[in-house]
C-alpha positions in Angstrom: -79.8 1.9 221.8 -80.3 -1.9 221.9 -81.4 -1.6 225.6 -83.9 1.0 224.6 -85.3 -1.2 221.8 -85.4 -4.2 224.1 -87.2 -2.3 226.8 -89.7 -0.9 224.2 -90.3 -4.5 223.0 -91.0 -5.7 226.5 -93.3 -2.8 227.1 -95.2 -3.5 223.9 -95.4 -7.2 224.7 -96.8 -6.4 228.2 -99.4 -4.1 226.6 -100.3 -6.7 224.1 -100.6 -9.4 226.8 -102.7 -7.0 228.9 -105.0 -6.2 226.1 -105.4 -9.9 225.2 -106.1 -10.7 228.8 -108.7 -8.0 229.0 -110.4 -9.2 225.9 -110.4 -12.8 227.2 -111.9 -11.6 230.5 -114.5 -9.6 228.6 -115.3 -12.7 226.5 -115.7 -14.9 229.5 -117.9 -12.4 231.2 -120.1 -12.1 228.1 -120.4 -15.8 227.8 -121.3 -16.1 231.4 -123.9 -13.4 231.1 -125.4 -15.1 228.0 -125.4 -18.5 229.7 -127.2 -16.9 232.7 -129.7 -15.2 230.5 -130.4 -18.6 228.7 -131.1 -20.4 231.9 -133.4 -17.6 233.0 -135.2 -18.1 229.8 -135.5 -21.8 230.5 -137.0 -21.1 233.9 -139.6 -18.8 232.2 -140.3 -21.5 229.5 -140.7 -24.1 232.2 -143.2 -22.0 234.1 -145.3 -21.5 231.0 -145.1 -25.2 230.1 -146.3 -26.2 233.6 -149.3 -23.9 233.1 -150.0 -25.4 229.6 -150.0 -28.9 231.1 -152.8 -27.8 233.5 -154.8 -26.2 230.7 -154.4 -29.1 228.2 -155.5 -31.6 230.8 -158.7 -29.6 231.4 -159.3 -29.3 227.6 -158.9 -33.1 227.2 -161.5 -33.7 230.0 -163.9 -31.1 228.5 -163.7 -32.7 225.0 -164.1 -36.2 226.4 -167.3 -35.1 228.1 -168.5 -33.5 224.9 -167.8 -36.6 222.9 -169.8 -38.6 225.4 -172.7 -36.2 225.0 -172.5 -36.4 221.2 -172.6 -40.2 221.3 -175.5 -40.1 223.7 -177.4 -37.9 221.2 -176.6 -40.2 218.3 -177.8 -43.3 220.3 -181.1 -41.5 221.0 -181.5 -40.1 217.5 -181.0 -43.5 215.9 -183.8 -45.0 218.1 -186.5 -42.4 218.0 -187.5 -38.9 216.8 -186.5 -36.1 219.1 -189.4 -34.1 220.5 -189.5 -30.8 222.4 -189.8 -32.6 225.8 -186.6 -34.6 225.1 -184.4 -31.5 224.7 -184.4 -31.0 228.5 -183.0 -34.6 229.0 -180.3 -34.7 226.3 -177.0 -33.4 227.6 -175.7 -32.0 224.3 -178.6 -29.5 224.2 -178.3 -28.2 227.8 -175.4 -25.8 227.2 -173.7 -24.3 224.2 -170.4 -25.5 222.9 -167.6 -23.9 225.0 -163.9 -23.3 224.2 -162.6 -26.7 223.4 -159.3 -25.6 221.8 -155.8 -25.6 223.3 -153.4 -22.8 222.3 -150.1 -23.2 224.2 -148.2 -20.3 225.5 -145.1 -19.4 223.4 -144.0 -16.0 224.6 -141.0 -17.1 226.7 -139.8 -19.5 224.0 -140.2 -16.9 221.2 -138.5 -14.2 223.3 -135.5 -16.4 224.0 -135.3 -17.5 220.3 -135.5 -14.0 219.0 -132.7 -13.0 221.4 -130.4 -15.6 219.8 -130.1 -17.7 222.9 -131.2 -20.9 221.2 -128.8 -20.4 218.3 -125.9 -20.1 220.7 -126.9 -23.3 222.5 -128.1 -25.3 219.6 -125.9 -28.3 220.6 -127.9 -28.9 223.8 -130.4 -31.7 223.8 -133.0 -29.6 225.6 -132.8 -27.0 222.8 -133.7 -29.6 220.2 -136.6 -30.9 222.4 -138.0 -27.4 222.9 -137.7 -26.5 219.3 -139.6 -29.6 218.2 -142.3 -29.0 220.8 -142.9 -25.3 219.9 -142.1 -25.2 216.2 -143.7 -28.5 215.3 -146.1 -29.9 217.8 -147.6 -26.6 219.0 -147.9 -25.4 215.4 -149.7 -28.6 214.4 -152.0 -28.2 217.4 -152.8 -24.6 216.3 -153.5 -25.7 212.7 -155.9 -28.5 213.9 -157.7 -26.0 216.1 -158.5 -24.0 213.0 -159.4 -27.1 211.1 -161.8 -28.2 213.9 -163.5 -24.8 213.8 -163.8 -25.0 210.0 -165.5 -28.4 210.2 -167.8 -27.3 213.1 -168.8 -23.9 211.8 -168.6 -24.2 208.0 -172.4 -24.4 207.7 -175.4 -23.3 209.7 -176.1 -26.6 211.5 -174.4 -25.5 214.6 -176.9 -22.7 215.1 -179.6 -25.2 215.8 -177.5 -26.8 218.4 -176.6 -23.5 220.1 -180.1 -22.1 219.9 -181.5 -24.9 221.9 -179.7 -23.7 225.0 -181.9 -20.6 224.7 -184.9 -22.1 222.8 -187.3 -20.0 224.9 -186.3 -17.2 222.5 -187.0 -19.3 219.3 -190.1 -18.1 217.6 -190.8 -21.3 215.7 -189.9 -24.4 217.8 -191.2 -26.7 215.1 -188.7 -25.3 212.7 -185.9 -26.1 215.2 -187.1 -29.6 215.8 -187.4 -30.3 212.1 -183.8 -29.2 211.7 -182.6 -31.3 214.6 -184.3 -34.4 213.3 -183.0 -33.9 209.8 -180.4 -36.1 208.1 -178.2 -33.0 207.5 -178.0 -32.3 211.3 -177.4 -36.0 212.0 -174.5 -36.1 209.4 -173.1 -32.9 211.0 -173.1 -34.5 214.4 -171.4 -37.6 213.0 -168.7 -35.4 211.5 -168.2 -33.7 214.9 -168.0 -37.1 216.6 -165.1 -38.0 214.3 -163.4 -34.6 214.8 -163.7 -34.7 218.6 -162.3 -38.2 218.8 -159.4 -37.1 216.5 -158.9 -33.9 218.5 -158.7 -35.7 221.8 -156.1 -38.2 220.5 -154.1 -35.3 219.1 -154.3 -33.4 222.5 -153.2 -36.6 224.3 -150.2 -37.0 222.0 -149.3 -33.3 222.5 -149.6 -33.6 226.3 -147.3 -36.7 226.3 -144.6 -34.7 224.5 -145.2 -31.8 226.8 -144.6 -34.0 229.9 -141.5 -35.5 228.4 -140.1 -32.1 227.5 -141.0 -30.5 230.8 -139.3 -33.4 232.7 -136.1 -32.9 230.6 -136.3 -29.2 231.1 -136.5 -29.7 234.9 -133.5 -32.0 234.9 -131.5 -29.5 232.9 -132.4 -26.7 235.4 -131.7 -28.9 238.4 -128.2 -29.8 237.0 -127.5 -26.1 236.5 -128.5 -25.3 240.1 -126.3 -28.1 241.5 -123.3 -26.6 239.6 -124.0 -23.2 241.0 -124.2 -24.6 244.5 -120.8 -26.4 244.0 
């Protein structure tokens, strides 16, 4: 009887150990799969960040050119009245205002975050850096894009600026020139000079953080690849 109980106990222990071992293997496999998924997410985020760096550089250049045009207009305006013939020589009137805003890509980051991969790896330095970039810096950039639009488009002064790119369609050119030479239009341009200057500085700060984060992200991915090779 004792032999039977002892054998039964050994068999139970073997089953228990086998079950525990199986659960441990499953846990390891799950962790490895989650870690692999996380690094695949980092690759996707890195690719989007590289694209964003290219875009923000172009936006900074565009806005710097526009700021130069605005200051050129102010210099001319402060010296003499602007006539119809001058409109062809002032750069700010040669083309309408294009897309000056920068909206960074967030799909890869948000996808990884919603999948829980950032919560599982919250102790990593790169996770903190990415969270700060996307949840704070990018959000601030988006808010300032909207604020810039509000300043620029809150009244009708911008219509005179835009209309001069197609002034051949303006019925009353005198009305347009009176608007352009008015103190209201001048004050609106002054306001935009301030906003463009602020906007450029903000973009440069954003770009600096993007470069630092992308460098850190590349180092994290390179370290992971070396471990895989080993």
